[in-house]
Each structure stands twice: as C-alpha cells, then as structure tokens.
C-alpha positions in Angstrom: 0.0 0.0 0.0 1.2 3.5 -0.9 1.2 6.2 1.7 1.5 9.9 1.0 2.7 12.4 3.6 2.3 16.2 3.2 4.1 18.9 5.0 4.7 22.7 4.9 1.3 24.1 5.9 0.9 26.8 8.5 -0.3 30.3 9.2 0.8 33.1 6.9 -0.3 36.7 6.2 -2.0 37.7 3.0 0.6 38.3 0.3 3.0 35.8 1.8 4.3 32.5 0.6 4.4 28.8 1.6 5.9 25.7 0.1 4.1 22.4 0.5 5.7 19.0 0.0 4.3 15.6 -0.5 6.3 12.4 -0.6 5.1 8.9 -1.4 6.3 5.8 0.5 7.4 4.1 -2.7 7.6 4.4 -6.5 4.8 2.8 -8.4 4.6 2.7 -12.2 0.8 3.4 -12.2 1.5 6.8 -10.5 1.8 8.9 -13.6 0.5 12.1 -12.0 0.9 13.7 -8.6 -0.9 16.9 -7.6 -3.0 18.8 -5.1 -6.6 19.4 -4.2 -7.9 21.7 -1.5 -11.0 21.7 0.7 -12.8 23.7 3.3 -15.6 22.4 5.5 -18.9 22.0 3.7 -17.4 22.7 0.3 -16.6 20.4 -2.6 -13.0 19.4 -3.0 -11.3 21.7 -5.5 -8.5 20.6 -7.9 -5.5 22.9 -7.7 -2.5 21.5 -9.7 -0.9 18.4 -11.1 2.5 17.3 -12.3 3.1 14.4 -14.7 6.0 12.1 -14.4 7.1 13.1 -17.9 7.3 16.8 -17.0 3.9 18.2 -17.8 2.5 20.8 -15.4 -1.0 22.3 -15.0 -2.6 24.7 -12.6 -6.2 25.7 -12.0 -7.3 29.1 -13.1 -7.7 30.1 -9.4 -4.0 29.8 -8.7 -2.4 30.2 -12.1 0.2 33.1 -11.9 0.6 32.7 -8.2 1.4 29.0 -7.5 3.8 26.7 -9.1 4.0 22.9 -9.0 7.2 20.8 -9.4 8.0 17.1 -9.1 11.2 15.2 -8.3 10.6 11.6 -9.6 13.8 10.3 -8.0 12.5 11.4 -4.5 8.9 10.5 -5.2 8.0 14.0 -4.1 5.8 16.8 -5.5 5.9 20.4 -4.3 3.5 23.3 -4.4 5.0 26.8 -4.2 2.3 29.2 -3.1 2.9 32.9 -3.5 0.7 36.0 -3.1 -1.6 34.1 -0.8 -5.0 35.5 -0.1 -7.7 34.6 2.5 -9.5 32.6 -0.2 -6.6 30.2 -0.3 -7.2 29.1 3.3 -8.0 25.3 3.1 -6.7 21.9 3.9 -4.4 21.0 1.0 -4.5 17.3 0.0 -1.8 15.6 -2.1 -2.8 12.9 -4.5 -1.1 10.3 -6.7 -2.6 8.3 -9.6 -3.3 8.8 -13.3 -4.9 11.6 -15.3 -8.4 10.4 -14.5 -8.3 8.8 -11.1 -6.5 10.0 -8.0 -5.7 6.5 -6.6 -3.9 7.6 -3.4 -4.5 10.5 -1.0 -2.6 12.1 1.7 -4.3 13.2 4.9 -3.8 16.9 4.2 -2.0 19.9 5.5 -3.7 23.0 6.8 -3.0 26.4 5.3 -4.5 29.5 7.0 -4.0 32.9 5.4 -4.8 35.9 7.6 -5.9 39.3 6.2 
C-alpha cells in the first residue's frame, strides 16, 4: 500500500508564501500524475494543480500566476510553491497520486491559513 505524507502548511499573512511538499512511500509505475486538491468544511474538493512524471504541469485558473508545481521523480516528491496568498486560499491541501483520470492515493492533508 502506498502512503502519502504532506508537510509545509501553516499560518501566513496575506501576500506571503508557503511551500508544500508531498512524498510517497514508494515508487509505483501506475502513478503517472501527482498533484494537489484543497478543501474547506462544507465545500466540494477543488482541484489545484498536477504534475506528470514526464514533465507536464498544469494549474487551476484560481491559482495560475501565483502558484507553481514541481516534481522530483527520484525522490517520489511533489511540491506546491504558493505565492501572493489570499484569505481565499485558506484550506486543507491534500496531495494525490494516480493517473490523469483517477487519484488513486491520497494524503491526509496539511492546513494552510491565510490571515488578512
């Protein structure tokens, strides 16, 4: 079984930056994509970003221009660099790993709180 562990969340002022990390317990060929969702209580989980094993990158419109995703295949790790944070970015950020269609594995999440 593959486990995912996130880190890097915390409290930051609006306009500040955070860098999230997510590492899988092992390398699995079926994990062609790793990425991030975010969620607040009572709301639907929102896709944020993904990184393909071959180097592809994609961000949601909500974060494009402020966030960047990167991936280190050798370390089984994906990163989310978050800049120019706003209160609307406050959420639990959840790492996933899987394929383009189906996030097969999930981390437990790391909390990001942005204060105004």
